[in-house]
C-alpha positions as CSV (number, residue, x, y, z in Angstrom):
1,D,10.2,12.0,4.9
2,A,7.3,12.3,2.5
3,F,5.5,9.5,4.3
4,E,5.9,11.1,7.6
5,Q,4.7,14.5,6.3
6,H,1.6,13.0,4.7
7,T,0.5,10.6,7.3
8,G,1.9,12.1,10.6
9,Y,3.5,8.7,11.6
10,S,7.2,8.6,12.4
11,R,9.4,5.8,11.0
12,A,9.7,4.3,14.4
13,E,5.9,4.0,14.6
14,V,5.4,2.2,11.3
15,L,8.5,0.0,11.0
16,G,7.4,-3.6,11.4
17,Q,3.7,-2.8,11.1
18,T,1.4,-3.9,8.4
19,P,-0.3,-1.4,6.1
20,R,-3.6,-2.1,7.9
21,M,-2.9,0.6,10.3
22,L,-3.5,3.1,7.6
23,L,-6.7,1.6,6.2
24,E,-10.4,1.4,7.0
25,L,-10.7,-2.2,6.1
26,D,-14.4,-2.5,5.2
27,P,-14.2,0.0,2.4
28,A,-10.8,-1.0,1.2
29,I,-11.5,-4.8,0.9
30,P,-12.9,-4.8,-2.7
31,K,-9.9,-2.6,-3.8
32,L,-7.5,-4.9,-2.0
33,R,-8.9,-8.0,-3.6
34,E,-8.6,-6.4,-7.1
35,L,-5.0,-5.5,-6.2
36,A,-4.2,-9.1,-5.1
37,Q,-5.8,-10.6,-8.3
38,G,-3.7,-8.2,-10.4
39,L,-0.5,-9.2,-8.5
40,Q,-1.2,-12.9,-9.0
41,Q,-1.9,-12.4,-12.8
42,T,0.8,-9.9,-13.8
43,R,2.9,-9.4,-10.7
44,Q,2.1,-5.7,-10.7
45,A,-1.0,-3.7,-10.0
46,R,-2.5,-0.3,-9.2
47,T,-5.4,1.0,-7.3
48,E,-6.7,4.0,-5.2
49,L,-7.4,3.8,-1.6
50,M,-8.4,6.0,1.3
51,V,-5.5,6.2,3.9
52,R,-5.9,7.3,7.5
53,R,-3.5,9.9,8.9
54,K,-2.3,9.6,12.5
55,N,-4.8,12.4,13.4
56,G,-7.7,10.4,11.9
57,A,-8.1,12.5,8.7
58,M,-8.4,10.5,5.5
59,F,-6.8,11.1,2.1
60,W,-6.7,9.4,-1.2
61,V,-3.5,7.5,-2.3
62,E,-2.7,5.9,-5.7
63,L,-1.0,2.7,-4.8
64,E,1.3,0.9,-7.3
65,V,2.8,-2.5,-6.4
66,V,5.4,-4.5,-8.4
67,S,7.2,-7.7,-7.8
68,V,10.9,-8.2,-7.4
69,Q,12.0,-11.5,-8.7
70,A,15.1,-13.7,-8.2
71,T,14.0,-15.7,-11.3
72,A,11.1,-15.7,-13.7
73,E,9.1,-17.9,-11.3
74,E,10.4,-16.7,-7.8
75,V,9.1,-13.5,-6.3
76,T,11.5,-12.4,-3.5
77,H,9.4,-9.4,-2.3
78,W,7.0,-6.6,-3.3
79,V,7.7,-2.9,-3.7
80,A,4.8,-0.5,-3.2
81,V,4.7,3.3,-4.1
82,G,2.0,5.5,-2.9
83,R,1.1,8.8,-4.4
84,D,-1.1,11.4,-2.7
85,I,-3.9,12.2,-5.1
């Protein structure tokens, strides 16, 4: 519900989509590289990104991503939490 309020996108509009629909890629690429590097090294990372609302307006989000692991070596998926800042 909070995601819908902040972005203007409904669940139906975003399910099955990638987060790219929310980002301006050119300015986000350095931050995404830092995030990927942190995830590879420690399996958790945090960064701040500009996110695009459905109406085109932009707002800052603190994004924290952590791994969920079946074993010490096997990552099964990632969980991301975004906070409006």
